[in-house]
C-alpha positions in Angstrom: 129.7 108.4 122.6 127.2 105.6 122.1 128.5 102.1 121.9 128.9 100.9 118.3 127.5 97.4 117.9 129.9 95.7 115.4 127.4 93.2 113.9 124.2 93.3 111.9 121.2 93.9 114.1 117.5 94.2 113.6 114.5 95.3 115.6 112.1 92.9 117.2 108.7 93.4 118.7 105.5 91.5 119.0 103.4 94.6 119.6 101.8 97.1 117.3 103.4 100.5 117.1 103.2 103.8 115.4 106.0 105.6 113.4 105.4 109.3 113.4 107.5 111.6 111.2 107.3 115.2 112.0 109.3 118.3 111.0 109.4 121.9 109.9 110.8 123.8 107.0 112.3 127.3 107.2 110.9 129.1 104.1 112.1 132.6 105.1 115.5 132.4 106.8 115.5 136.2 107.6 112.3 135.8 109.7 114.0 134.2 112.7 111.2 135.6 114.9 108.8 133.3 113.1 110.7 130.1 112.8 112.8 130.1 116.0 109.8 129.7 118.4 108.6 126.7 116.3 112.1 125.2 116.3 112.5 125.7 120.1 109.2 124.1 121.2 110.0 120.6 120.0 112.7 119.9 122.6 110.2 120.9 125.3 107.7 118.4 123.9 110.3 115.6 123.8 111.4 116.3 127.4 107.8 116.1 128.5 107.2 112.9 126.6 110.3 111.1 128.0 109.3 112.2 131.5 105.8 110.7 131.1 106.1 107.2 129.6 102.4 106.6 130.3 101.6 108.9 127.4 102.8 106.2 125.0 105.9 107.8 123.5 108.7 105.3 123.1 111.7 106.9 121.4 112.9 109.3 118.7 115.7 110.3 116.3 116.1 113.7 114.7 118.0 115.5 111.9 118.5 119.3 111.3 118.7 121.4 108.1 116.4 123.8 106.3 113.8 121.0 106.6 114.0 119.3 110.0 112.9 115.7 110.5 112.1 113.8 113.6 111.1 110.1 113.7 109.0 109.2 116.8 107.9 105.8 117.9 104.6 105.5 119.8 102.8 102.5 121.4 99.5 103.5 119.7 97.8 106.0 117.5 95.3 106.7 120.2 98.0 107.7 122.6 99.6 109.9 120.0 96.3 111.6 119.2 95.5 112.0 122.9 98.8 113.8 123.5 98.2 116.1 120.5 94.8 117.1 121.8 95.7 117.4 125.5 95.2 120.9 126.7 97.7 120.3 129.6 100.6 119.2 127.2 103.2 121.4 125.6 101.9 120.5 122.1 98.4 122.0 122.0 99.3 125.6 123.2 102.3 125.5 120.7 100.0 124.4 117.9 97.5 127.2 118.7 100.4 129.7 118.8 101.7 128.5 115.4 98.2 128.9 113.9 97.8 132.4 115.4 101.3 133.7 114.5 102.1 131.9 111.2 99.1 130.0 110.0 99.3 129.7 106.2 101.4 132.8 105.5 104.3 130.7 104.0 107.1 131.7 106.4 107.4 128.3 108.2 106.3 125.0 106.9 105.3 122.1 109.2 104.6 118.6 108.3 103.9 115.1 109.7 103.2 111.6 108.5 101.8 108.7 110.6 102.3 105.0 109.9 100.7 102.2 111.9 102.7 99.0 112.0 102.0 95.5 113.2 104.3 92.6 114.0 105.7 91.1 110.8 104.8 94.2 108.8 108.1 96.1 109.3 111.8 95.2 108.9 115.1 97.0 109.7 118.8 96.3 109.6 121.7 98.2 111.3 125.4 97.4 110.9 128.2 99.1 112.8 125.7 101.4 114.5 124.8 102.3 118.0 121.2 101.3 119.0 119.2 103.4 116.6 115.7 104.0 115.4 113.3 101.1 115.8 116.0 98.9 117.3 116.5 101.5 120.0 112.7 101.9 120.5 112.1 98.1 120.7 114.5 95.2 121.1 117.7 94.9 119.2 118.6 91.4 118.1 121.3 90.0 115.8 120.2 89.9 112.1 121.0 86.2 111.5 119.1 83.0 111.2 115.4 83.8 110.6 116.4 87.5 110.7 119.1 87.3 108.1 117.4 88.9 105.0 114.8 91.6 104.6 112.4 89.0 103.3 113.1 86.7 106.2 112.5 89.5 108.7 109.2 90.4 107.0 107.9 86.9 106.8 109.0 85.6 110.2 105.5 85.8 111.7 103.7 84.4 108.7 105.2 80.9 109.0 
């Protein structure tokens, strides 16, 4: 089990980063032959990304249900885009297969959202948590002093 940090923590970085949310939605449970291949390819991508840090992937968190959700942290949008378009990566062949086998037939939904962030334009807090999310991806620091409140964390670089 991951170590629980028994104090309020926040994430700190002086670098720009990308938050990429991605997931799928099972619209037809009985069509396992449609959604299972989509579901199973993501772990392959994550393994590939952790093995090649030069691609710009930093970390991720994930949740499962009818609609899955994964939060990914990347060093830059350019690196995220480069990975998505790389013919040698796991992603592009999987994306082509999805479009060929499912496309817009309604059986499996896929989605993503991309957010670009700069220092001082994000904030986070974690209490009684293991290293998680942005604090796991970047540097976890105690949420006290100039990191005590959400407003303090957001304005710390504007002073």
